[in-house]
N, C-alpha and C positions, 0 to 999 in steps of 0.2 A: 470573615465570610461565614454566614449561617449555614446550618446543615442542609436546609431546604434549597438554598441557593446553590450549594455545592452539588447536591443531588441533581438539580436541574441542569447544571453545567456539564456534569458527567453522565447524562442520561444514556448516551450511546454505550459506554462501557458497562453500565448497569444492565442495559438491554441485552448485551452479549451474554452476560452471566445468566439473566432471566431466561432467554430463549434456549440456552444449553440445558438449564434445569428443567424447563418444560419438555424439551426433547427427551430428556432422561426419564421423566415420569410417564410420558405417553408417546413413544417413538412411532407407533403405527400410523399416526395422523400424517406425518410428513415424509414417510418412506416412499421409494419409487413404487408407483402403482397404487398408493394410498389415496385417501379422500382429497388431498391437496393437488394430486397429479403433478408433482414437481418436475417430471420429465418434460412437461409442456410449460406449466406456469413459471417455473424457475429457469430451466435451461434456455427457454426462448423469450418469454414475456418479461421476467424480472431483469435478466441480464441486459436485454435490449432497452428496457426502461432506464436503467442506470446510465448507459452510454448516450441515450437520447438526452437525458437530463444533463450529462456532462457537456454535450455539444451545445445545448441551450444556454448553459451558464458560462462557458469558456469565452473570455473576452479576448479573442484573437487580435482585435484591433489595438489592444494595449501592448502587444508583443513587439511592435515596431519600435517602441520607446527604448527597448533594451537590446535591439538587434546588433548594435555595434560592439558590444562586449564579447567579441568572438573568443578570446582567450579564456575568459571566465566560463563561458558556456561549454567550451571543449573540456575544460577541467572537470566541471560538474558531471557532464554526460559520460565521459570516459571513466571517471571514478565510480559512478553509480552503476553503469551497465557493463563495464569491463573489469576494473580492478576489484570491486566489491564481490561479484559472484565467483571470480577466480580465487580470491583470497579465502573465501568461505570453503570452496572446493578443496584447497590445499589443507585447510584446518580440519575438514571432515575426514581426510585421509588418516589423520592422527587419531581422531575420535572413533573411527570405525573399529578399532581394536578394544574399545571400552564396552561395558555392558549396557550403555545407553540405548534406548529403543530406536531401532534403525529407521522407523517411519518418521520419528521426530527429527532425526538427523537429516532425512530427506527434506523435511519441512524447513529446516534451517537453510538448505540450499535454495529452496523456492523463495525465501525471504531475500537472499542475495540477488536473485534474478528480477526482482520487481522494480518498476520505474518509480520516480519520486512522486509523492502525493500532490494533489492539486491544492490542498488547503493548509495543512499543519505547518509546513516549512515556510509558507508565505506569512501566516499569522505570527509565528515566532520571530521571523526576520523583521516584521513590522513592529512588533512589541519592543525589540531591542533598538530599532531605529536604523537598521541596516539597509542595504540596497534592495528595496522592495521590488522595483521594476525587474531586476535580474532574477529575483526569486520567482516572480510571476512567470517570466519567460521560461526559466528552466523547469518549473513545475509543469507548465502547459506543454512545452516542447518535449519534455521527458515522457509525458503521458502519451503523446502522439507516437514517439519512438517506441515506447513500451508495447503498443498495440502489435507491432511487428517483431521487435527484438525480444521481448519477454517470452513469448511462446517458443521462439527459436532457442533461447537460452535454456528454458525448461526441458525441451526435447534433447538438447545437447548434453546437459549435465545429468538428466534423470531418465530420459527416454519417455515414451508415451505409454498409455495403457494399451495392452495388446488387442483389446476389443474395439479400439477406435483407430482407423487408419489415418495416416498423416494428412492426406488430402481432405478427409472429412473434418479434421480439426481446423484446418485453415479456411475451409468453406463456411464452417459454423462461426468461426471468429469473424469472418468478413460480414456475414449476415447479421450477427447479433452484437458486434462491436463497431466495425467500420461504418456500415450503412446507417445505423441509428445516430452515430456521432456526426456524420455528414448532414443527415436530415435535420438534426438539432441545430447545427450551424446555419443551415439555410433558413430554417424557421426563425432563428434569432435575428437574422438580417431584417425581416419584415416586422418583428414585434420588439425591436431593440429599445425603442422609446418607452413602451409599456413596461418592459422588464426593468429598465432603469428607474422608472417611477414607482412601481409596485414592489420591487425587490423580493421576488418569491424565495421561499426558504429551500434553495436547491440542495444545500448540504443535508438538511434534515430529511428531505425526500429520499435522497440516495441512501442515507443511513438506515431509514425504515425498510427499504427494499433489501438492503444488505443484511439486515437482521433476519428477514425471511429466508435468504439464501443460507445463512449460517445455521438457522433452525433446521432446515431440511437436510443439510449436510450431516448434522449431528444425529438427526433421527435415523439416518442410514447406519450410523455407527452403533448407536445403542440397540438397534434392532438386530445387529449382527453379533451372535454369541462368541465368535472366534476372535474378536478384537479385545485386547487387554492393554490398559495403560498403567504402568507402574508409577507410583508417586516419586520414587527416586529419580527416574528419567525426567519427569516434569520439573522437579526442583532444580536439577542440573541445567536443563534447557533455559529456565528463567534466569539463572545466574549467568549462563553463557551469553544470552541476549543482551543483558545490561552491560556485561563486560565488553562485548563486541561494539556496542553502540558508543560507549565511552572511548574505546580505543580508536574507532574510526573518526569520531569527532575531534579527538586530540591530533590524529594524523593529518586530517584536512586543515586543521588550524596551523600546524607546523609548516605544512607545504605552502600554504597561502600567505604566511607571514615571514618566510625566509628572506634574507637580505636582498637577493636579486629579483624578488617578486615585485610585480607592478600593481598588485592588488591593493586597494585602499582598505582601511578597517571596515568600512560599510560593505565592501565586496566580500571580505573574509566571513562576515556574519552570514551572508546569503549562501556562501560556499559550504560552510559548516553544516547548516540546516538542510540545504537542498541535496547535498552529496550523501548524507547519512539517513535521511528519512525515506520510508518505503510506503507505497500505496496499498491500503487494504481495500479501498473501493474498486480499484482495477484488478487487484490481485486475486480476491476470492472468486469473482466470476470467471477469470481466466483459468484458475485451477480447476474449476467446475467443468470447463470445456476440455482442457488438455488432459485431465485425468479422469474423464468420464469412464465409469466402469471399475475404477479402483475401489476396493472395499475399504482401503485405509485412507481414503481422501480426507476425512475429518482429522486424522492424526497428522497428515501432511500439512493441514491448515493451521494446526495449533500454534506453531512458532510465529506465524504471521499475525494471529489473533493476540499473541502476547506482545509482539514487537510494536504493534500500533499504539496501545496505551503507554508502553515503555518510552517510546520516542516523545510522546506529548509530555509525560511526567518529567523525564530528564531535561527536555528542552525548557519547560516552564521553570524548573528549579535553577537552571543555568542562566535564565534571562537577566537577573540583576548583575551577576558576575560579568557576563559578556558585555552588558551595557556599560558598566563602569570601566571595563578595559577599553571599549571603543571610544568613550568620551575622553579618557586619558590620552589615547593615541592621537586624537583629533586636535588636541590643544596645541 
């Protein structure tokens, strides 16, 4: 693969680096009250646009194909939204006595609370030849669950910012997440044939809006002289994220392949990816709402921004190995 092709494929990761660099150079543009007016354009318009786009692109009609795999769905959703955040919380009790930046540790907890992503787990399951229908169902169903459960988990494990009351958080979530998602689904019903024919770049649209949200979040950080991020903490967090991801992938693989398991090798592939991947597209807007007013919001966001490329990188590297395992088991 040529350099240009690689850059084109990884444009979103490069975009994250670029918008953080631009925010560092000129933070005044994207700060609250600045020329971009992020308190309106980001908090309401950009977040609503992402979830309207999700509603428009979500093929809920395909979910019925995988509805009967109840045991598989329960495994994925319980692992993702119960075991994962609880295990991270226990792990963080041990890390709290270390000199690692406390806001990055809080960010690790937010990673645990996130629902599965709509795209990456499905793409990797398909690349291996696993149960794609189950991956689609769990990604979509997990996203719907995450709209309600993720904010509750964030409030349970971390509490909210003192400047935003609980009722305000959920009313804003309803207006900027649930309502646009429902409207997107309604609109999809009427233009489904056109969408299937034209195949608009939903992923790219959401990613561009997401880059705007990341940019304004880091503008707030760099405009605040009280925030300091030490390199030691950042390196340790990167190492922890890769270690956690490998450990959880191995754990889900062990559970789904044990002797009394009824899962097929194709099911195991979907389980490994769907249970361990976390959504950046849903996560960043939710953090923006739940932690509105936190001066350390961008530091809390850092682990999720690292986890996203890490899960794609690790998953892509493991595709040939998992594929050969699945083929050998199916013979």
